[in-house]
C-alpha positions as CSV (number, residue, x, y, z in Angstrom):
1,M,12.5,62.7,32.1
2,E,14.7,60.4,30.0
3,S,16.6,57.3,31.1
4,K,20.3,56.9,30.8
5,Q,19.8,55.2,27.5
6,G,17.7,58.0,26.1
7,F,14.4,56.2,26.6
8,Q,11.5,58.1,28.0
9,R,10.4,56.6,31.4
10,E,6.7,57.1,30.8
11,M,5.2,53.6,31.6
12,K,3.3,53.5,34.8
13,S,2.4,50.3,36.8
14,R,-0.9,49.9,35.1
15,H,0.8,50.0,31.7
16,V,3.4,47.4,32.6
17,V,0.8,45.1,34.0
18,M,-1.4,45.3,30.9
19,L,1.7,45.0,28.6
20,S,2.5,41.7,30.3
21,L,-1.1,40.5,30.3
22,G,-1.4,41.6,26.6
23,G,1.6,39.3,25.7
24,V,0.2,36.3,27.6
25,I,-3.6,36.2,27.2
26,G,-4.2,35.4,23.6
27,T,-5.2,32.5,21.3
28,G,-3.5,30.0,23.6
29,L,-6.3,30.6,26.1
30,F,-9.3,31.5,23.9
31,L,-8.7,28.9,21.2
32,S,-6.3,26.2,22.3
33,S,-7.6,25.6,25.8
34,G,-10.3,23.3,24.4
35,Y,-7.7,21.0,22.9
36,T,-5.8,21.0,26.3
37,I,-8.9,20.0,28.2
38,Q,-9.6,17.2,25.7
39,Q,-6.1,15.8,26.0
40,A,-5.4,16.0,29.7
41,G,-8.9,16.1,31.1
42,P,-10.4,18.9,33.3
43,I,-8.5,18.0,36.5
44,G,-5.2,17.3,34.6
45,T,-5.5,20.7,32.8
46,I,-6.1,22.6,36.1
47,L,-3.1,20.8,37.7
48,S,-0.8,21.6,34.8
49,Y,-1.8,25.3,34.8
50,L,-1.2,25.5,38.5
51,V,2.3,24.0,38.1
52,G,3.0,26.3,35.1
53,A,1.9,29.2,37.3
54,L,4.4,28.1,40.0
55,V,7.2,28.0,37.4
56,V,6.4,31.5,36.1
57,Y,6.1,32.8,39.7
58,L,9.6,31.5,40.6
59,V,11.1,33.0,37.4
60,M,9.5,36.4,38.0
61,L,10.8,36.5,41.5
62,C,14.3,36.2,40.0
63,L,13.5,38.8,37.4
64,G,12.2,41.2,40.0
65,E,15.6,41.4,41.8
66,L,17.5,41.9,38.6
67,A,15.1,44.4,37.0
68,V,14.9,46.6,40.1
69,H,18.7,46.6,40.7
70,M,19.4,47.2,37.0
71,P,16.4,48.6,35.2
72,E,17.3,48.7,31.5
73,T,15.6,48.0,28.2
74,G,16.3,44.5,26.9
75,A,16.8,43.5,30.5
76,F,17.3,39.7,30.6
77,H,19.5,39.7,27.6
78,S,21.8,42.1,29.3
79,Y,21.8,40.1,32.6
80,A,22.7,36.9,30.8
81,A,25.6,38.6,29.0
82,Q,26.9,40.1,32.2
83,Y,26.5,37.2,34.6
84,I,26.6,34.1,32.4
85,G,28.6,35.1,29.3
86,G,28.4,37.3,26.2
87,G,27.6,34.4,24.0
88,T,24.6,33.4,26.1
89,G,23.3,36.9,26.2
90,Y,23.7,37.2,22.4
91,T,21.9,33.9,21.8
92,V,19.1,34.6,24.3
93,A,18.4,37.9,22.6
94,W,18.2,36.4,19.1
95,L,16.0,33.5,20.3
96,Y,13.6,36.0,22.0
97,W,13.6,38.3,18.9
98,L,12.7,35.3,16.7
99,T,9.9,34.2,19.1
100,W,8.1,37.4,18.7
101,T,8.7,38.0,15.0
102,V,7.3,34.5,14.2
103,A,4.4,35.3,16.5
104,L,3.7,38.5,14.6
105,G,3.4,36.5,11.3
106,S,0.9,34.1,12.8
107,E,-1.1,36.8,14.6
108,F,-1.6,38.9,11.5
109,T,-2.7,35.9,9.6
110,A,-5.1,34.9,12.3
111,A,-6.5,38.4,12.6
112,G,-7.2,38.4,8.8
113,M,-8.9,35.0,9.0
114,L,-11.2,36.2,11.9
115,M,-12.3,39.2,9.8
116,Q,-13.6,36.6,7.2
117,R,-16.6,36.0,9.5
118,W,-17.9,39.5,9.0
119,F,-16.3,40.3,5.6
120,P,-16.1,37.0,3.7
121,F,-15.5,38.6,0.3
122,V,-12.4,40.7,1.5
123,S,-9.1,38.9,1.1
124,V,-7.3,37.8,4.3
125,W,-4.1,39.6,3.2
126,I,-5.9,42.9,3.0
127,W,-6.9,42.7,6.6
128,S,-3.4,41.3,7.6
129,G,-1.7,44.2,5.9
130,L,-4.1,46.7,7.5
131,F,-3.6,45.4,11.0
132,A,0.2,45.2,10.5
133,A,0.1,48.9,9.5
134,V,-1.9,49.8,12.6
135,I,0.4,48.0,15.0
136,F,3.5,49.5,13.3
137,I,2.1,53.0,13.7
138,L,1.3,52.4,17.4
139,N,4.9,51.3,18.0
140,I,6.6,54.2,16.3
141,L,4.7,56.9,18.1
142,T,5.7,57.9,21.7
143,V,6.2,55.2,24.3
144,K,3.3,56.7,26.3
145,F,1.0,56.4,23.3
146,F,2.0,52.8,22.8
147,A,1.5,52.0,26.5
148,E,-2.0,53.6,26.4
149,S,-3.0,51.7,23.3
150,E,-1.8,48.4,24.8
151,F,-3.6,49.2,28.0
152,W,-7.0,49.5,26.3
153,F,-6.3,46.5,23.9
154,A,-5.5,44.3,26.9
155,L,-8.4,45.7,29.0
156,V,-11.0,44.4,26.5
157,K,-9.9,40.8,26.9
158,V,-9.4,41.1,30.6
159,L,-13.0,42.4,31.0
160,A,-14.2,39.6,28.7
161,I,-12.6,36.9,30.8
162,V,-14.0,38.4,34.1
163,L,-17.5,38.6,32.6
164,F,-17.1,35.0,31.3
165,I,-16.1,33.8,34.8
166,I,-19.1,35.6,36.4
167,L,-21.6,34.3,33.9
168,G,-20.1,30.8,34.2
169,A,-20.2,30.8,38.0
170,A,-23.8,32.0,37.9
171,A,-24.7,29.1,35.6
172,I,-22.9,26.6,37.8
173,V,-24.9,27.6,40.9
174,G,-28.2,27.7,38.9
175,F,-28.8,31.5,38.8
176,I,-28.7,31.2,35.0
177,P,-30.6,28.3,33.4
178,M,-28.8,26.3,30.8
179,E,-29.8,23.5,28.4
180,S,-32.3,21.0,29.8
181,G,-30.6,18.9,32.6
182,A,-27.2,20.6,32.1
183,N,-27.1,22.1,35.6
184,A,-27.6,18.7,37.3
185,S,-24.4,17.3,36.0
186,L,-22.1,20.3,36.0
187,F,-19.4,19.0,38.4
188,A,-19.8,15.5,37.0
189,N,-18.0,16.8,33.9
190,F,-14.7,16.7,35.9
191,T,-14.8,12.9,36.4
192,N,-17.3,11.6,33.7
193,E,-14.4,10.4,31.5
194,G,-12.0,9.5,34.3
195,I,-9.7,11.8,36.4
196,F,-7.0,11.4,33.8
197,P,-8.7,10.2,30.6
198,N,-5.5,9.9,28.5
199,G,-3.1,8.9,31.3
200,V,-0.8,11.0,33.5
201,F,1.8,11.4,30.6
202,A,-0.8,13.5,28.8
203,I,-0.5,16.0,31.7
204,L,3.2,16.3,31.2
205,M,2.7,17.1,27.6
206,T,0.1,19.7,28.6
207,M,2.5,21.2,31.1
208,L,4.9,21.8,28.3
209,A,2.3,23.7,26.3
210,V,1.3,25.6,29.5
211,N,4.8,27.0,29.9
212,F,4.5,28.5,26.4
213,A,1.0,29.7,27.2
214,F,2.4,31.7,30.2
215,S,5.1,33.3,28.0
216,G,4.9,37.0,27.9
217,T,5.2,37.7,31.6
218,E,8.9,38.4,31.1
219,L,7.9,41.5,29.1
220,I,8.0,43.3,32.5
221,G,11.8,43.0,32.3
222,I,11.9,44.2,28.8
223,A,10.0,47.4,29.8
224,A,12.1,48.1,32.9
225,G,14.2,50.8,31.1
226,E,11.1,52.7,30.1
227,T,9.2,52.4,33.4
228,E,8.5,55.2,35.8
229,N,10.1,54.5,39.2
230,P,11.2,50.9,38.5
231,A,11.9,50.1,42.2
232,Q,8.1,50.4,43.0
233,T,6.6,49.7,39.6
234,I,8.4,46.4,38.7
235,P,7.6,44.4,42.0
236,K,4.0,45.6,42.0
237,A,3.6,44.7,38.3
238,I,5.1,41.2,38.9
239,R,2.9,40.6,41.9
240,T,-0.4,41.8,40.3
241,T,0.3,40.2,36.9
242,L,0.9,36.8,38.3
243,I,-2.2,36.9,40.6
244,R,-4.4,37.9,37.7
245,L,-2.9,35.3,35.3
246,I,-3.6,32.5,37.8
247,L,-7.1,33.8,38.4
248,F,-7.8,34.2,34.7
249,F,-6.3,31.0,33.4
250,V,-7.3,28.6,36.2
251,G,-10.7,30.4,36.7
252,S,-11.5,30.1,33.0
253,I,-10.4,26.5,32.8
254,F,-12.5,25.6,35.8
255,I,-15.6,27.2,34.2
256,L,-15.0,25.6,30.8
257,S,-14.5,22.2,32.4
258,A,-17.6,22.5,34.5
259,L,-19.9,23.6,31.7
260,L,-18.4,21.7,28.7
261,P,-17.8,17.9,28.6
262,A,-14.1,17.1,27.7
263,S,-15.3,15.1,24.7
264,E,-17.0,18.2,23.3
265,A,-14.0,20.5,23.7
266,G,-11.7,20.8,20.7
267,V,-10.1,23.1,18.3
268,L,-12.9,23.5,15.7
269,E,-14.3,26.4,17.7
270,S,-13.5,28.4,20.8
271,P,-14.6,26.6,23.9
272,F,-15.6,30.0,25.2
273,V,-18.1,30.3,22.4
274,A,-19.5,26.9,23.0
275,V,-20.1,27.6,26.7
276,L,-21.6,31.1,26.0
277,E,-24.0,29.5,23.5
278,R,-25.0,26.9,26.1
279,I,-25.7,29.7,28.6
280,G,-27.7,31.4,26.0
281,V,-25.7,34.6,25.4
282,P,-27.0,36.2,22.2
283,Y,-24.4,36.7,19.4
284,A,-21.9,34.8,21.5
285,A,-19.8,33.8,18.5
286,D,-19.6,37.4,17.2
287,L,-18.8,38.8,20.6
288,M,-16.0,36.2,21.2
289,N,-14.7,36.7,17.7
290,F,-14.2,40.4,18.5
291,V,-12.5,39.6,21.8
292,I,-10.2,37.1,20.2
293,L,-9.4,39.7,17.5
294,T,-8.5,42.2,20.2
295,A,-6.4,39.6,22.0
296,I,-4.4,38.9,18.8
297,L,-3.8,42.6,18.1
298,S,-2.8,43.1,21.7
299,A,-0.3,40.3,21.5
300,A,1.1,41.6,18.2
301,N,1.4,45.1,19.8
302,S,3.4,43.7,22.7
303,G,5.4,41.4,20.4
304,L,6.6,44.2,18.1
305,Y,7.6,46.2,21.2
306,A,9.5,43.3,22.7
307,S,11.4,42.3,19.6
308,S,12.4,45.9,18.7
309,R,13.7,46.6,22.2
310,M,15.7,43.4,22.1
311,L,17.4,44.5,18.8
312,W,18.0,47.9,20.4
313,S,19.7,46.2,23.4
314,L,21.9,44.1,21.0
315,S,22.9,47.2,19.2
316,D,23.5,49.2,22.4
317,K,25.9,46.5,23.5
318,R,27.7,46.8,20.2
319,M,26.8,43.2,19.2
320,I,25.1,44.3,15.9
321,S,25.1,47.5,13.8
322,P,24.8,50.7,15.8
323,I,22.0,51.9,13.6
324,F,19.5,49.9,15.6
325,A,20.4,51.8,18.8
326,K,19.4,55.2,17.4
327,L,16.3,56.7,18.9
328,N,14.0,59.1,17.0
329,K,12.7,62.3,18.5
330,N,9.9,60.3,20.3
331,G,12.5,58.1,22.0
332,V,11.6,55.0,19.8
333,P,14.3,52.8,18.1
334,L,12.7,53.2,14.7
335,H,15.2,51.1,12.7
336,A,14.7,48.2,15.2
337,V,10.9,48.4,14.9
338,I,11.2,48.4,11.1
339,L,13.5,45.3,11.0
340,S,11.3,43.5,13.5
341,M,8.2,44.2,11.4
342,L,10.1,42.9,8.3
343,G,10.9,39.8,10.2
344,G,7.2,39.4,11.0
345,A,6.3,39.9,7.4
346,L,8.8,37.1,6.3
347,A,7.3,34.8,8.9
348,L,3.8,35.7,7.6
349,L,5.0,34.8,4.1
350,S,6.7,31.6,5.1
351,S,3.5,30.5,6.9
352,I,1.8,30.5,3.5
353,I,4.5,29.5,1.0
354,A,6.3,26.9,3.1
355,P,4.2,26.0,6.1
356,D,5.6,22.5,6.5
357,T,9.3,23.4,6.1
358,V,10.5,26.9,6.9
359,Y,7.7,28.0,9.1
360,V,7.7,24.7,11.1
361,V,11.4,25.3,11.8
362,L,10.8,28.9,12.9
363,V,7.9,27.9,15.2
364,S,10.0,25.1,16.7
365,I,12.9,27.3,17.5
366,S,10.6,30.0,19.0
367,G,8.9,27.3,21.1
368,L,12.2,26.5,22.8
369,A,13.1,30.2,23.3
370,V,10.7,31.0,26.0
371,V,11.9,28.2,28.3
372,I,15.6,29.0,27.6
373,V,14.9,32.7,28.4
374,W,13.4,31.7,31.7
375,M,16.4,29.5,32.5
376,S,18.8,32.4,31.7
377,I,16.8,34.7,34.0
378,S,17.1,32.1,36.9
379,A,20.8,31.5,36.3
380,S,21.5,35.2,36.0
381,Q,19.9,36.0,39.3
382,F,21.7,33.1,41.0
383,L,25.1,34.3,39.7
384,F,24.3,38.0,40.3
385,R,23.5,37.4,44.0
386,K,26.6,35.2,44.4
387,K,28.8,37.9,42.9
388,Y,27.1,40.7,44.9
389,V,27.8,38.9,48.2
390,K,31.3,38.0,47.2
391,E,32.1,41.7,46.6
392,G,31.3,42.3,50.3
393,K,27.9,44.0,49.6
394,S,25.0,43.5,51.9
395,I,21.8,42.0,50.4
396,K,19.9,44.5,52.7
397,N,20.9,47.2,50.2
398,L,18.9,45.5,47.5
399,R,15.6,47.3,47.1
400,Y,13.9,44.1,46.0
401,R,15.2,40.6,47.0
402,T,14.3,37.2,45.6
403,P,13.1,35.2,48.6
404,F,14.5,31.9,49.7
405,Y,17.8,32.2,47.8
406,P,19.2,30.0,46.4
407,V,16.2,27.6,46.4
408,V,14.0,29.8,44.1
409,P,16.5,30.3,41.2
410,I,17.7,26.6,41.4
411,L,14.1,25.3,41.5
412,A,13.0,27.6,38.6
413,F,16.0,26.4,36.5
414,V,15.4,22.7,37.2
415,L,11.7,22.9,36.4
416,C,12.4,24.7,33.1
417,L,15.1,22.2,32.2
418,A,12.6,19.3,33.0
419,S,10.2,20.7,30.4
420,L,12.9,20.7,27.8
421,I,13.8,17.1,28.6
422,G,10.2,16.2,28.3
423,I,10.1,17.5,24.8
424,A,12.5,14.8,23.7
425,F,10.0,12.1,24.7
426,D,7.1,13.6,22.6
427,P,7.4,12.9,18.9
428,T,5.2,15.9,18.0
429,Q,7.4,18.3,19.9
430,R,10.8,16.7,19.3
431,V,11.3,18.8,16.1
432,A,11.8,21.8,18.5
433,L,15.1,20.2,19.6
434,Y,16.2,19.2,16.1
435,C,15.7,22.8,14.9
436,G,16.5,24.7,18.1
437,I,19.8,23.2,19.1
438,P,21.5,23.9,15.7
439,F,20.1,27.4,15.8
440,I,21.5,28.0,19.3
441,A,24.9,26.6,18.1
442,L,24.8,28.9,15.1
443,C,24.2,31.9,17.4
444,Y,27.1,31.0,19.7
445,G,29.4,30.4,16.7
446,S,28.4,33.7,15.2
447,Y,29.1,35.6,18.4
448,Y,32.5,34.2,19.0
449,L,33.5,34.4,15.3
450,T,32.5,38.1,15.2
451,K,34.3,38.7,18.5
452,R,37.5,37.2,17.0
453,V,37.2,39.3,13.8
454,K,36.8,42.5,15.9
455,K,39.7,41.6,18.1
456,R,41.9,40.9,15.0
457,G,40.8,44.3,13.5
458,I,41.7,46.2,16.6
459,S,45.2,44.5,16.8
460,N,45.8,45.3,13.1
461,V,44.9,49.0,13.8
462,A,47.3,49.1,16.8
463,E,50.1,47.6,14.7
464,S,49.7,50.1,11.9
465,K,49.8,52.9,14.4
466,S,53.1,51.6,15.9
467,Y,54.7,52.1,12.5
């Protein structure tokens, strides 16, 4: 069965859940979590992840109502265009597309570097190109094949996290012996260097990073148009995804904090590897290297899917060339996938040729995009419900309703806005505003300029016909 847009509705609930997890669980957890613990301290990091989870939960409650009522591919871009304004929808779409294409470049580079551990004499670029080809092929085959591949990609890292939490918990209670004397001071690691070793402000900075770490949950909305029975699948996927994310992220951080002193956590190696080696797991570094590689490829798979569907949505709304709205016989927007992959290749190139100029600008803009997308989802739901009631319709007719309206969308919007304001006070992240604001202005300007040109062309055609 095909959707109204021509897409094949072949994604089941397990596919959508794993697609979302695949976009979220990646190097941010496996590699960067050590740096986060070092900066904010164990307790501060756990608090910031809990607050981040709350923000995501509120935003996803808003997305649930919109996606069930209007299940379409490229969802939140369409919602923003319909309920906030065409310029906002256009800008949100390009911001989100850029986020994932930049991510593709960094993920293919990281995957190639990870392979150096096992094949040090093979160039990084050979592996990067090979992985890019694999991800491209997975995305141009049927949606069902893509969904299955992403399911198994994501399952590997989910099982790895579950196993890590089980082993860590066993070490904490003493079932698994660790280094001499380590078990006696496990919980002392939480307060050895003070509750907030670098002050409360460090937690605020960590919370900003946590928002980005949770990005990817909104992929549930992107996939709405290709989901089997959206009214049942979307709410279930939102609920189960968020529960698992909180368990995985907070559970992992708790185990890491208990078994690894904050002063020893860092970015030189994965904190997961350090803890597994302390527990005495053989070949810990190789095992985790494989898991991180799988995580990166999973995120790249989700990213190419998301960026191509966003281009399709722009084209379907006649905001860019109609060529990107064409679907091949497998129901895949091939031209949109190709352009997104080319964008990822350019990002990959800029990360090597101009890492301190072009690539920094791209990363800064994409960093802002996630929070702006979440703000657009919250605002869209607020305005949708307001319009829905104003038209005399009963909210009882909505198959999924955002609870505690209007508190949930307003609180979600305010918390996201607070994180953007916080960026202005951090010198290391302020570049995101310097680069992001002009890019947003450029998108709005481009939209309204194009709109004016189209309107003028139509009026000229009408005048010529009158003669």
